[in-house]
N, CA and C atoms as an extended XYZ file, in Angstrom:
546
Properties=species:S:1:pos:R:3:atomname:S:1:resname:S:1:resid:I:1 pbc="F F F"
N        37.275      -37.114      -29.584 N   UNK     1
C        36.339      -36.862      -28.593 CA  UNK     1
C        35.868      -35.505      -28.673 C   UNK     1
N        34.609      -35.523      -28.366 N   UNK     2
C        33.809      -34.165      -28.720 CA  UNK     2
C        33.735      -33.659      -27.297 C   UNK     2
N        33.834      -32.224      -27.379 N   UNK     3
C        33.824      -31.466      -26.107 CA  UNK     3
C        32.624      -30.316      -26.154 C   UNK     3
N        32.023      -30.130      -25.005 N   UNK     4
C        31.051      -28.760      -25.169 CA  UNK     4
C        31.820      -27.911      -24.061 C   UNK     4
N        32.056      -26.725      -24.506 N   UNK     5
C        32.421      -25.604      -23.753 CA  UNK     5
C        31.702      -24.511      -23.738 C   UNK     5
N        31.312      -23.975      -22.627 N   UNK     6
C        30.495      -22.770      -22.517 CA  UNK     6
C        31.249      -21.946      -21.608 C   UNK     6
N        31.728      -20.670      -22.171 N   UNK     7
C        32.412      -19.610      -21.535 CA  UNK     7
C        31.289      -18.594      -21.217 C   UNK     7
N        31.259      -18.295      -19.944 N   UNK     8
C        30.142      -17.443      -19.344 CA  UNK     8
C        30.938      -16.068      -19.037 C   UNK     8
N        30.298      -14.902      -19.888 N   UNK     9
C        30.848      -13.597      -19.693 CA  UNK     9
C        30.839      -13.061      -18.231 C   UNK     9
N        31.864      -12.212      -17.792 N   UNK    10
C        31.928      -11.642      -16.808 CA  UNK    10
C        31.147      -10.397      -16.768 C   UNK    10
N        30.426       -9.759      -15.816 N   UNK    11
C        29.526       -8.732      -15.942 CA  UNK    11
C        30.427       -7.467      -16.456 C   UNK    11
N        29.907       -6.534      -17.350 N   UNK    12
C        30.585       -5.265      -17.720 CA  UNK    12
C        31.950       -5.665      -18.362 C   UNK    12
N        31.901       -6.797      -19.207 N   UNK    13
C        33.026       -7.219      -20.071 CA  UNK    13
C        32.802       -6.842      -21.407 C   UNK    13
N        31.720       -6.309      -21.936 N   UNK    14
C        31.504       -6.066      -23.179 CA  UNK    14
C        32.467       -5.243      -24.000 C   UNK    14
N        32.968       -4.313      -23.338 N   UNK    15
C        34.079       -3.381      -24.118 CA  UNK    15
C        35.193       -4.182      -24.518 C   UNK    15
N        35.679       -5.070      -23.364 N   UNK    16
C        37.110       -5.829      -23.617 CA  UNK    16
C        36.563       -6.999      -24.624 C   UNK    16
N        35.436       -7.608      -24.770 N   UNK    17
C        35.052       -8.621      -25.560 CA  UNK    17
C        35.113       -7.923      -27.176 C   UNK    17
N        34.674       -6.640      -27.357 N   UNK    18
C        34.687       -6.169      -28.619 CA  UNK    18
C        35.999       -5.742      -29.063 C   UNK    18
N        36.897       -5.511      -28.116 N   UNK    19
C        38.148       -4.943      -28.465 CA  UNK    19
C        38.971       -6.335      -28.869 C   UNK    19
N        38.627       -7.483      -28.347 N   UNK    20
C        39.308       -8.650      -28.630 CA  UNK    20
C        38.632       -9.614      -29.964 C   UNK    20
N        37.603       -9.145      -30.440 N   UNK    21
C        36.822       -9.820      -31.463 CA  UNK    21
C        37.761      -10.338      -32.504 C   UNK    21
N        38.560       -9.695      -33.109 N   UNK    22
C        39.257      -10.216      -34.355 CA  UNK    22
C        40.366      -11.299      -33.818 C   UNK    22
N        40.990      -11.033      -32.381 N   UNK    23
C        41.836      -12.028      -31.917 CA  UNK    23
C        41.141      -13.332      -31.684 C   UNK    23
N        39.962      -13.232      -31.163 N   UNK    24
C        39.103      -14.398      -30.737 CA  UNK    24
C        38.928      -15.077      -32.196 C   UNK    24
N        38.376      -14.456      -33.030 N   UNK    25
C        37.946      -15.180      -34.260 CA  UNK    25
C        39.287      -15.855      -35.033 C   UNK    25
N        40.491      -15.149      -34.795 N   UNK    26
C        41.720      -15.741      -35.493 CA  UNK    26
C        41.976      -16.903      -34.734 C   UNK    26
N        41.819      -16.993      -33.419 N   UNK    27
C        42.038      -18.262      -32.650 CA  UNK    27
C        40.957      -19.331      -32.965 C   UNK    27
N        39.801      -18.994      -33.150 N   UNK    28
C        38.787      -20.056      -33.622 CA  UNK    28
C        39.109      -20.576      -34.959 C   UNK    28
N        39.748      -19.687      -35.928 N   UNK    29
C        40.018      -20.035      -37.327 CA  UNK    29
C        41.053      -21.153      -37.104 C   UNK    29
N        41.987      -21.203      -36.246 N   UNK    30
C        42.685      -22.304      -36.190 CA  UNK    30
C        42.199      -23.580      -35.850 C   UNK    30
N        40.881      -23.493      -35.359 N   UNK    31
C        40.083      -24.739      -35.119 CA  UNK    31
C        39.058      -25.100      -35.976 C   UNK    31
N        39.026      -24.458      -37.185 N   UNK    32
C        37.898      -24.514      -38.006 CA  UNK    32
C        37.522      -26.028      -38.462 C   UNK    32
N        38.416      -26.870      -38.597 N   UNK    33
C        38.237      -28.197      -39.052 CA  UNK    33
C        37.584      -28.897      -37.678 C   UNK    33
N        37.898      -28.551      -36.474 N   UNK    34
C        37.412      -29.391      -35.283 CA  UNK    34
C        36.146      -28.856      -34.734 C   UNK    34
N        35.705      -27.651      -35.174 N   UNK    35
C        34.456      -27.202      -34.497 CA  UNK    35
C        33.158      -27.847      -35.266 C   UNK    35
N        32.466      -28.307      -34.171 N   UNK    36
C        31.064      -28.630      -34.531 CA  UNK    36
C        29.885      -27.590      -34.433 C   UNK    36
N        30.037      -26.777      -33.668 N   UNK    37
C        29.134      -25.518      -33.298 CA  UNK    37
C        30.023      -24.455      -32.603 C   UNK    37
N        29.658      -23.308      -32.871 N   UNK    38
C        30.051      -22.149      -32.149 CA  UNK    38
C        29.171      -20.994      -32.163 C   UNK    38
N        29.192      -20.067      -31.226 N   UNK    39
C        28.383      -18.899      -31.249 CA  UNK    39
C        28.241      -18.213      -29.964 C   UNK    39
N        27.835      -16.942      -29.897 N   UNK    40
C        27.554      -16.436      -28.705 CA  UNK    40
C        26.083      -16.446      -28.116 C   UNK    40
N        25.953      -16.325      -26.933 N   UNK    41
C        24.739      -16.364      -26.216 CA  UNK    41
C        24.567      -14.961      -25.691 C   UNK    41
N        23.316      -14.525      -25.474 N   UNK    42
C        22.534      -13.271      -25.303 CA  UNK    42
C        21.613      -13.073      -24.343 C   UNK    42
N        21.635      -12.106      -23.577 N   UNK    43
C        20.499      -11.856      -22.479 CA  UNK    43
C        19.330      -11.636      -23.146 C   UNK    43
N        18.338      -11.551      -22.428 N   UNK    44
C        16.917      -11.512      -22.959 CA  UNK    44
C        16.699      -10.499      -24.008 C   UNK    44
N        17.481       -9.327      -23.956 N   UNK    45
C        17.209       -8.156      -25.013 CA  UNK    45
C        17.687       -8.622      -26.317 C   UNK    45
N        18.364       -9.908      -26.397 N   UNK    46
C        18.905      -10.352      -27.750 CA  UNK    46
C        20.097       -9.502      -28.116 C   UNK    46
N        20.666       -8.751      -27.462 N   UNK    47
C        21.721       -7.896      -27.810 CA  UNK    47
C        23.002       -7.941      -27.063 C   UNK    47
N        22.918       -8.094      -25.783 N   UNK    48
C        23.978       -7.929      -24.852 CA  UNK    48
C        24.597       -9.483      -24.702 C   UNK    48
N        25.788       -9.551      -25.071 N   UNK    49
C        26.442      -10.811      -24.842 CA  UNK    49
C        26.376      -11.462      -23.537 C   UNK    49
N        26.224      -12.749      -23.257 N   UNK    50
C        26.343      -13.402      -21.953 CA  UNK    50
C        27.329      -14.547      -21.665 C   UNK    50
N        27.831      -15.001      -23.094 N   UNK    51
C        28.716      -16.104      -23.210 CA  UNK    51
C        28.988      -16.742      -24.547 C   UNK    51
N        29.631      -17.698      -24.653 N   UNK    52
C        30.143      -17.988      -26.147 CA  UNK    52
C        30.161      -19.773      -25.820 C   UNK    52
N        29.516      -20.277      -26.964 N   UNK    53
C        29.519      -21.926      -26.936 CA  UNK    53
C        30.531      -22.254      -28.007 C   UNK    53
N        31.363      -23.114      -27.777 N   UNK    54
C        32.120      -23.777      -28.654 CA  UNK    54
C        31.867      -25.454      -28.465 C   UNK    54
N        31.567      -26.168      -29.419 N   UNK    55
C        31.728      -27.581      -29.473 CA  UNK    55
C        32.679      -28.116      -30.480 C   UNK    55
N        33.618      -28.708      -29.856 N   UNK    56
C        34.968      -29.169      -30.640 CA  UNK    56
C        34.926      -30.710      -30.636 C   UNK    56
N        35.718      -31.196      -31.643 N   UNK    57
C        36.180      -32.527      -31.879 CA  UNK    57
C        37.714      -32.472      -31.558 C   UNK    57
N        38.314      -32.899      -30.282 N   UNK    58
C        39.652      -32.884      -30.089 CA  UNK    58
C        40.095      -33.947      -29.429 C   UNK    58
N        41.389      -34.578      -29.408 N   UNK    59
C        42.089      -35.650      -29.238 CA  UNK    59
C        41.839      -36.089      -27.740 C   UNK    59
N        41.877      -35.348      -26.545 N   UNK    60
C        41.726      -35.550      -25.399 CA  UNK    60
C        41.385      -34.495      -24.666 C   UNK    60
N        41.079      -34.779      -23.243 N   UNK    61
C        40.634      -33.700      -22.395 CA  UNK    61
C        41.607      -32.571      -22.358 C   UNK    61
N        42.826      -32.942      -22.018 N   UNK    62
C        43.986      -31.845      -21.972 CA  UNK    62
C        43.890      -30.828      -23.163 C   UNK    62
N        43.939      -31.462      -24.290 N   UNK    63
C        43.784      -30.572      -25.468 CA  UNK    63
C        42.370      -29.504      -25.428 C   UNK    63
N        41.293      -30.282      -25.008 N   UNK    64
C        40.109      -29.365      -24.809 CA  UNK    64
C        40.351      -28.333      -23.860 C   UNK    64
N        40.804      -28.435      -22.499 N   UNK    65
C        41.131      -27.650      -21.576 CA  UNK    65
C        42.191      -26.376      -22.119 C   UNK    65
N        43.158      -26.853      -22.886 N   UNK    66
C        44.062      -25.631      -23.613 CA  UNK    66
C        43.137      -25.041      -24.456 C   UNK    66
N        42.341      -25.764      -25.203 N   UNK    67
C        41.564      -24.774      -26.163 CA  UNK    67
C        40.737      -23.857      -25.504 C   UNK    67
N        39.957      -24.285      -24.373 N   UNK    68
C        39.081      -23.364      -23.397 CA  UNK    68
C        39.693      -22.265      -22.768 C   UNK    68
N        41.045      -22.761      -22.124 N   UNK    69
C        41.580      -21.785      -21.415 CA  UNK    69
C        42.629      -20.851      -22.148 C   UNK    69
N        42.948      -21.188      -23.186 N   UNK    70
C        44.078      -20.452      -24.035 CA  UNK    70
C        43.438      -19.463      -24.953 C   UNK    70
N        42.085      -19.475      -25.071 N   UNK    71
C        41.303      -18.659      -25.675 CA  UNK    71
C        41.534      -17.308      -25.287 C   UNK    71
N        41.687      -16.248      -26.201 N   UNK    72
C        41.946      -14.881      -25.809 CA  UNK    72
C        40.960      -14.056      -24.864 C   UNK    72
N        39.668      -14.281      -25.301 N   UNK    73
C        38.753      -13.729      -24.229 CA  UNK    73
C        39.000      -14.126      -22.762 C   UNK    73
N        39.233      -15.537      -22.600 N   UNK    74
C        39.414      -16.193      -21.226 CA  UNK    74
C        40.800      -15.668      -20.650 C   UNK    74
N        41.599      -15.572      -21.677 N   UNK    75
C        42.891      -15.054      -21.005 CA  UNK    75
C        42.917      -13.701      -20.651 C   UNK    75
N        42.131      -12.785      -21.147 N   UNK    76
C        41.955      -11.328      -21.040 CA  UNK    76
C        41.019      -11.095      -20.051 C   UNK    76
N        40.264      -12.010      -19.495 N   UNK    77
C        39.306      -11.714      -18.333 CA  UNK    77
C        37.870      -11.491      -18.926 C   UNK    77
N        37.595      -11.648      -19.860 N   UNK    78
C        36.222      -11.411      -20.405 CA  UNK    78
C        35.173      -12.458      -19.647 C   UNK    78
N        35.727      -13.778      -19.676 N   UNK    79
C        34.800      -14.786      -19.020 CA  UNK    79
C        35.064      -15.059      -17.711 C   UNK    79
N        33.789      -15.292      -16.813 N   UNK    80
C        33.928      -15.478      -15.471 CA  UNK    80
C        34.083      -16.851      -15.181 C   UNK    80
N        33.675      -17.733      -16.172 N   UNK    81
C        33.911      -19.198      -15.833 CA  UNK    81
C        33.608      -20.051      -17.091 C   UNK    81
N        34.035      -21.363      -17.118 N   UNK    82
C        34.083      -22.114      -18.250 CA  UNK    82
C        33.296      -23.500      -17.712 C   UNK    82
N        32.489      -23.788      -18.502 N   UNK    83
C        32.027      -25.368      -18.273 CA  UNK    83
C        32.566      -26.103      -19.624 C   UNK    83
N        33.230      -27.225      -19.221 N   UNK    84
C        33.891      -28.203      -20.054 CA  UNK    84
C        33.334      -29.460      -19.815 C   UNK    84
N        32.854      -30.268      -20.755 N   UNK    85
C        32.189      -31.632      -20.773 CA  UNK    85
C        32.481      -32.295      -22.013 C   UNK    85
N        32.683      -33.673      -21.558 N   UNK    86
C        32.757      -34.474      -22.739 CA  UNK    86
C        31.372      -34.428      -23.319 C   UNK    86
N        31.048      -34.637      -24.628 N   UNK    87
C        29.790      -34.515      -25.298 CA  UNK    87
C        29.723      -35.544      -26.366 C   UNK    87
N        28.644      -36.020      -26.628 N   UNK    88
C        28.536      -36.923      -27.790 CA  UNK    88
C        27.567      -36.229      -28.954 C   UNK    88
N        27.993      -36.279      -30.200 N   UNK    89
C        27.213      -35.489      -31.233 CA  UNK    89
C        26.038      -36.598      -31.727 C   UNK    89
N        24.882      -36.473      -31.201 N   UNK    90
C        23.820      -37.382      -31.415 CA  UNK    90
C        23.333      -37.263      -32.823 C   UNK    90
N        23.599      -35.960      -33.474 N   UNK    91
C        23.178      -35.704      -34.779 CA  UNK    91
C        23.957      -36.064      -35.857 C   UNK    91
N        25.408      -36.130      -35.334 N   UNK    92
C        26.431      -36.675      -36.284 CA  UNK    92
C        26.852      -35.453      -37.478 C   UNK    92
N        26.416      -34.111      -37.044 N   UNK    93
C        26.737      -33.030      -38.211 CA  UNK    93
C        27.240      -31.846      -37.428 C   UNK    93
N        27.668      -31.018      -38.123 N   UNK    94
C        28.003      -29.729      -37.589 CA  UNK    94
C        26.846      -28.692      -37.720 C   UNK    94
N        26.893      -27.579      -37.030 N   UNK    95
C        25.981      -26.546      -37.325 CA  UNK    95
C        25.976      -26.157      -38.799 C   UNK    95
N        27.035      -26.173      -39.461 N   UNK    96
C        26.883      -25.807      -40.839 CA  UNK    96
C        26.014      -26.586      -41.782 C   UNK    96
N        25.880      -27.902      -41.323 N   UNK    97
C        25.091      -28.874      -41.871 CA  UNK    97
C        23.528      -28.790      -41.674 C   UNK    97
N        23.271      -27.898      -40.797 N   UNK    98
C        21.895      -27.747      -40.380 CA  UNK    98
C        20.852      -27.390      -41.620 C   UNK    98
N        20.076      -28.221      -41.962 N   UNK    99
C        19.214      -27.806      -43.120 CA  UNK    99
C        18.304      -26.777      -43.041 C   UNK    99
N        18.173      -26.084      -41.777 N   UNK   100
C        17.291      -24.763      -41.452 CA  UNK   100
C        18.112      -23.619      -41.718 C   UNK   100
N        19.223      -23.573      -42.070 N   UNK   101
C        19.930      -22.269      -42.475 CA  UNK   101
C        20.531      -21.561      -41.266 C   UNK   101
N        21.171      -20.455      -41.428 N   UNK   102
C        21.981      -19.954      -40.448 CA  UNK   102
C        21.117      -18.885      -39.802 C   UNK   102
N        20.011      -18.292      -40.501 N   UNK   103
C        19.436      -17.041      -39.997 CA  UNK   103
C        18.016      -17.206      -39.513 C   UNK   103
N        17.250      -18.260      -39.998 N   UNK   104
C        15.856      -18.174      -39.616 CA  UNK   104
C        15.379      -18.646      -38.544 C   UNK   104
N        14.512      -18.053      -37.879 N   UNK   105
C        13.897      -18.520      -36.433 CA  UNK   105
C        14.880      -17.991      -35.219 C   UNK   105
N        14.273      -18.235      -34.236 N   UNK   106
C        14.822      -17.958      -32.971 CA  UNK   106
C        15.740      -19.038      -32.547 C   UNK   106
N        16.992      -18.789      -31.939 N   UNK   107
C        17.889      -19.913      -31.676 CA  UNK   107
C        18.323      -19.937      -30.267 C   UNK   107
N        18.418      -21.026      -29.689 N   UNK   108
C        18.729      -21.102      -28.182 CA  UNK   108
C        19.686      -22.279      -27.959 C   UNK   108
N        20.449      -21.858      -26.859 N   UNK   109
C        21.221      -22.818      -26.215 CA  UNK   109
C        20.364      -23.503      -24.930 C   UNK   109
N        20.311      -24.740      -24.929 N   UNK   110
C        19.688      -25.427      -23.687 CA  UNK   110
C        20.765      -26.236      -23.081 C   UNK   110
N        20.898      -25.966      -21.726 N   UNK   111
C        21.740      -26.963      -20.918 CA  UNK   111
C        21.100      -27.442      -19.889 C   UNK   111
N        20.905      -28.741      -19.675 N   UNK   112
C        20.304      -29.410      -18.651 CA  UNK   112
C        21.393      -30.208      -17.911 C   UNK   112
N        21.408      -29.800      -16.538 N   UNK   113
C        22.462      -30.447      -15.660 CA  UNK   113
C        21.665      -31.664      -14.844 C   UNK   113
N        22.159      -32.901      -15.258 N   UNK   114
C        21.521      -34.178      -15.006 CA  UNK   114
C        21.485      -34.382      -13.539 C   UNK   114
N        20.532      -35.136      -13.184 N   UNK   115
C        20.216      -35.769      -11.841 CA  UNK   115
C        19.853      -37.195      -11.942 C   UNK   115
N        20.549      -37.968      -11.431 N   UNK   116
C        20.034      -39.440      -11.473 CA  UNK   116
C        20.438      -40.199      -12.730 C   UNK   116
N        19.708      -41.186      -13.026 N   UNK   117
C        19.957      -42.017      -14.215 CA  UNK   117
C        19.881      -41.204      -15.636 C   UNK   117
N        20.621      -41.561      -16.667 N   UNK   118
C        20.676      -40.745      -17.988 CA  UNK   118
C        19.280      -40.552      -18.532 C   UNK   118
N        18.967      -39.405      -19.145 N   UNK   119
C        17.732      -39.035      -19.698 CA  UNK   119
C        18.089      -38.344      -21.246 C   UNK   119
N        17.119      -38.290      -21.923 N   UNK   120
C        17.042      -37.581      -23.134 CA  UNK   120
C        18.227      -38.290      -24.154 C   UNK   120
N        18.646      -39.415      -23.816 N   UNK   121
C        19.746      -40.068      -24.894 CA  UNK   121
C        19.262      -40.075      -26.268 C   UNK   121
N        17.974      -40.436      -26.474 N   UNK   122
C        17.320      -40.659      -27.899 CA  UNK   122
C        16.898      -39.197      -28.346 C   UNK   122
N        17.097      -39.052      -29.579 N   UNK   123
C        16.744      -37.676      -30.150 CA  UNK   123
C        15.168      -37.343      -29.833 C   UNK   123
N        15.025      -35.904      -29.536 N   UNK   124
C        13.549      -35.862      -29.430 CA  UNK   124
C        12.673      -35.965      -30.636 C   UNK   124
N        11.449      -36.309      -30.620 N   UNK   125
C        10.490      -36.238      -31.940 CA  UNK   125
C        10.636      -34.995      -32.897 C   UNK   125
N        10.668      -33.933      -32.433 N   UNK   126
C        10.826      -32.701      -33.161 CA  UNK   126
C        12.298      -32.232      -33.340 C   UNK   126
N        12.853      -33.156      -34.225 N   UNK   127
C        14.315      -33.109      -34.509 CA  UNK   127
C        14.778      -32.105      -35.484 C   UNK   127
N        13.846      -31.691      -36.426 N   UNK   128
C        14.050      -30.967      -37.511 CA  UNK   128
C        14.718      -29.506      -37.077 C   UNK   128
N        14.480      -29.088      -35.871 N   UNK   129
C        14.888      -27.823      -35.424 CA  UNK   129
C        15.966      -28.009      -34.508 C   UNK   129
N        16.736      -29.163      -34.433 N   UNK   130
C        17.937      -29.381      -33.623 CA  UNK   130
C        19.200      -28.928      -34.566 C   UNK   130
N        19.948      -28.167      -34.095 N   UNK   131
C        21.278      -27.673      -34.667 CA  UNK   131
C        22.277      -28.722      -34.165 C   UNK   131
N        22.368      -28.708      -32.796 N   UNK   132
C        23.315      -29.760      -32.200 CA  UNK   132
C        22.674      -30.247      -31.048 C   UNK   132
N        23.043      -31.616      -30.699 N   UNK   133
C        22.294      -32.342      -29.649 CA  UNK   133
C        23.081      -33.400      -29.109 C   UNK   133
N        23.234      -33.456      -27.706 N   UNK   134
C        24.027      -34.486      -27.203 CA  UNK   134
C        24.100      -34.594      -25.747 C   UNK   134
N        24.596      -35.729      -25.132 N   UNK   135
C        24.600      -35.826      -23.694 CA  UNK   135
C        25.961      -35.104      -23.270 C   UNK   135
N        25.938      -34.644      -22.049 N   UNK   136
C        27.281      -34.097      -21.230 CA  UNK   136
C        27.618      -35.247      -20.677 C   UNK   136
N        28.986      -35.566      -20.696 N   UNK   137
C        29.464      -36.802      -20.084 CA  UNK   137
C        30.572      -36.392      -18.918 C   UNK   137
N        30.901      -37.433      -18.175 N   UNK   138
C        32.157      -37.179      -17.325 CA  UNK   138
C        33.288      -37.422      -18.202 C   UNK   138
N        34.551      -37.014      -17.649 N   UNK   139
C        35.817      -36.925      -18.358 CA  UNK   139
C        35.820      -38.313      -19.054 C   UNK   139
N        35.761      -39.539      -18.315 N   UNK   140
C        36.010      -40.753      -19.030 CA  UNK   140
C        34.924      -41.067      -20.092 C   UNK   140
N        33.784      -40.489      -20.023 N   UNK   141
C        32.631      -40.567      -20.926 CA  UNK   141
C        31.640      -41.540      -20.438 C   UNK   141
N        31.888      -42.173      -19.210 N   UNK   142
C        31.133      -43.321      -18.797 CA  UNK   142
C        29.859      -43.002      -17.853 C   UNK   142
N        29.823      -41.457      -17.464 N   UNK   143
C        28.605      -41.120      -16.725 CA  UNK   143
C        28.077      -39.984      -17.262 C   UNK   143
N        26.566      -40.113      -17.417 N   UNK   144
C        25.786      -38.973      -17.842 CA  UNK   144
C        25.618      -38.019      -16.980 C   UNK   144
N        25.970      -36.597      -17.187 N   UNK   145
C        25.979      -35.518      -16.427 CA  UNK   145
C        24.808      -34.490      -16.972 C   UNK   145
N        24.217      -34.684      -18.031 N   UNK   146
C        23.329      -33.857      -18.375 CA  UNK   146
C        22.995      -33.792      -19.966 C   UNK   146
N        22.500      -32.897      -20.647 N   UNK   147
C        22.281      -32.735      -21.962 CA  UNK   147
C        22.445      -31.203      -22.455 C   UNK   147
N        23.121      -31.002      -23.748 N   UNK   148
C        23.140      -29.701      -24.146 CA  UNK   148
C        22.808      -29.818      -25.597 C   UNK   148
N        21.997      -28.846      -26.086 N   UNK   149
C        21.617      -28.588      -27.266 CA  UNK   149
C        21.430      -27.258      -27.880 C   UNK   149
N        21.561      -27.009      -29.023 N   UNK   150
C        21.357      -25.754      -29.819 CA  UNK   150
C        20.112      -26.236      -30.714 C   UNK   150
N        19.351      -25.259      -30.728 N   UNK   151
C        17.927      -25.578      -31.639 CA  UNK   151
C        17.396      -24.176      -31.835 C   UNK   151
N        16.523      -24.314      -32.954 N   UNK   152
C        15.586      -23.330      -33.383 CA  UNK   152
C        14.271      -23.674      -32.607 C   UNK   152
N        13.528      -22.592      -32.133 N   UNK   153
C        12.336      -22.736      -31.443 CA  UNK   153
C        11.601      -21.330      -31.522 C   UNK   153
N        10.361      -21.514      -31.194 N   UNK   154
C         9.494      -20.252      -31.251 CA  UNK   154
C         9.830      -19.406      -29.970 C   UNK   154
N        10.174      -19.928      -28.907 N   UNK   155
C        10.495      -19.150      -27.829 CA  UNK   155
C        11.258      -19.986      -26.715 C   UNK   155
N        11.794      -19.404      -25.705 N   UNK   156
C        12.502      -20.069      -24.622 CA  UNK   156
C        11.770      -21.243      -23.891 C   UNK   156
N        10.394      -21.152      -23.832 N   UNK   157
C         9.616      -22.207      -23.126 CA  UNK   157
C         9.607      -23.402      -23.999 C   UNK   157
N         9.467      -23.182      -25.248 N   UNK   158
C         9.482      -24.323      -26.382 CA  UNK   158
C        10.860      -24.998      -26.361 C   UNK   158
N        11.970      -24.075      -26.230 N   UNK   159
C        13.328      -24.740      -26.296 CA  UNK   159
C        13.492      -25.271      -25.101 C   UNK   159
N        13.114      -25.032      -23.958 N   UNK   160
C        13.292      -25.768      -22.594 CA  UNK   160
C        12.401      -27.217      -22.733 C   UNK   160
N        11.378      -27.087      -23.384 N   UNK   161
C        10.574      -28.200      -23.360 CA  UNK   161
C        11.263      -29.532      -24.277 C   UNK   161
N        12.440      -29.308      -24.858 N   UNK   162
C        13.138      -30.413      -25.630 CA  UNK   162
C        13.746      -31.457      -24.600 C   UNK   162
N        13.881      -30.867      -23.508 N   UNK   163
C        14.418      -31.866      -22.338 CA  UNK   163
C        13.211      -32.273      -21.431 C   UNK   163
N        13.500      -33.535      -20.825 N   UNK   164
C        12.498      -34.011      -19.766 CA  UNK   164
C        12.693      -33.275      -18.431 C   UNK   164
N        11.811      -32.162      -18.196 N   UNK   165
C        12.258      -31.173      -17.074 CA  UNK   165
C        12.441      -31.893      -15.611 C   UNK   165
N        11.750      -32.999      -15.402 N   UNK   166
C        11.875      -33.648      -13.984 CA  UNK   166
C        13.189      -34.563      -13.897 C   UNK   166
N        14.010      -34.596      -14.824 N   UNK   167
C        15.282      -35.538      -15.010 CA  UNK   167
C        16.401      -34.648      -14.735 C   UNK   167
N        16.222      -33.298      -14.555 N   UNK   168
C        17.384      -32.362      -14.454 CA  UNK   168
C        17.273      -31.457      -12.962 C   UNK   168
N        18.545      -31.302      -12.532 N   UNK   169
C        18.528      -30.447      -11.352 CA  UNK   169
C        18.288      -28.972      -11.737 C   UNK   169
N        18.837      -28.697      -13.154 N   UNK   170
C        18.493      -27.306      -13.628 CA  UNK   170
C        18.654      -27.375      -15.105 C   UNK   170
N        17.765      -26.559      -15.647 N   UNK   171
C        17.750      -26.293      -17.102 CA  UNK   171
C        17.984      -24.911      -17.452 C   UNK   171
N        18.948      -24.532      -18.097 N   UNK   172
C        19.213      -23.207      -18.656 CA  UNK   172
C        18.903      -22.912      -20.016 C   UNK   172
N        18.251      -21.924      -20.421 N   UNK   173
C        17.859      -21.464      -21.878 CA  UNK   173
C        18.519      -20.165      -22.207 C   UNK   173
N        19.362      -20.064      -23.207 N   UNK   174
C        20.113      -18.791      -23.474 CA  UNK   174
C        19.598      -18.513      -25.047 C   UNK   174
N        19.465      -17.210      -25.267 N   UNK   175
C        19.575      -16.877      -26.750 CA  UNK   175
C        20.865      -16.870      -27.148 C   UNK   175
N        20.782      -17.659      -28.424 N   UNK   176
C        22.038      -18.004      -29.169 CA  UNK   176
C        22.030      -17.694      -30.641 C   UNK   176
N        23.224      -17.384      -31.143 N   UNK   177
C        23.076      -17.308      -32.555 CA  UNK   177
C        24.653      -17.990      -33.168 C   UNK   177
N        24.394      -18.468      -34.407 N   UNK   178
C        25.519      -19.013      -34.791 CA  UNK   178
C        26.710      -17.980      -35.157 C   UNK   178
N        27.874      -18.653      -34.769 N   UNK   179
C        29.159      -17.789      -34.580 CA  UNK   179
C        30.005      -17.746      -35.631 C   UNK   179
N        30.901      -16.891      -35.808 N   UNK   180
C        32.071      -16.809      -36.823 CA  UNK   180
C        32.147      -15.614      -37.224 C   UNK   180
N        32.991      -15.264      -38.157 N   UNK   181
C        33.236      -14.225      -38.960 CA  UNK   181
C        32.000      -13.629      -39.590 C   UNK   181
N        31.826      -12.339      -39.529 N   UNK   182
C        30.564      -11.839      -40.237 CA  UNK   182
C        30.994      -11.042      -41.504 C   UNK   182
């Protein structure tokens, strides 16, 4: 089962985040085979971390919760909250399989929190820029709760436009970059 995890940073936690960087990477190394995508999000300045995305394929919800809440940054208080949702990998690949490479273009995390009947279940027409894409689902996988995607786009407005705006209670757009050891 695939899970979308978004850890949001607590304000003023950058020093602690930097202190725990190797511990965080070592923890993620243990899940290398299960990771579909990962990486930090940033404020509008493109430099200040605001969170961390991890999309993983794990056996069940209990394992996904353990993955998210045992993470060293969470345990130390870097993160203020965590969003964990079942997710379905509509692209059927990992971020490492993205043909656009790891560095070219602006990258974004887009999270649309659903409202009403399911929307955006089919891939958008401009799929060449999609790095990861899929619906957010209830724990049993039966109810659509929104959509989450990682994509390359010219800017945040173009990134937001990948989702059908009037079908969501809220759409968040975050600067994002591919994660992992540098």
